[in-house]
Structure formats: structure tokens, C-alpha cells
Phi, psi and omega in degrees: 000134179284149180246135179238153173243139183240141177235122180278137176234130174263128179264100186261012182255168176293154180306131179090352179289146182284134177229137180246357186304319184298326181296317179298319180293315179299317179295321179298315180288329175297322178295335178274358179095021179257160177239130178292132182241346178154188178225156180232118175296129181248345177211129180233132181290170177296345179263006179083015180265129178290123180251339176219145177210159174252132169272132180255128178236142180242123176297139180243159178105182183299326181299323183275357181081011178287147173261148177286167179302321180295323180289333181283343183283000000 
């Protein structure tokens, strides 16, 4: 079974405002050997605006139990 790590982000700005917070988190987890796989909205306002989300990261390499491309063939 694959293991994922999730990081919650609160979006406290108005819709459409520029945010750079996610890049730092993705880079931090990449340095730990994780690969960014996507995001999951965890809270949506009554107006349909995402206010909180989780970034999903998957550890890669032998430690995470991943197989290499050659092993998957």
C-alpha cells in the first residue's frame, strides 16, 4: 500500500490573489524525497471558493516501497 503525506494550507486571501506558500511546501517535501501528486480541497465556502486544501506528497525510492520503472515491467 502506498503511503502519502498531507500538508494543510489555509487560503486566507481573496479569490484570485497570488499565493506562493504552496511552492515552498512542495520544495521542502521534495528535498525530503517526496513527489507532489496533487491537492484535495478540504473546505469550500458557501460561495464555492476553496478556503483550505491539502497538498498530497508521496515518498519515493526504496524507503517508500516504490518499484523502479524496470521493476514494474
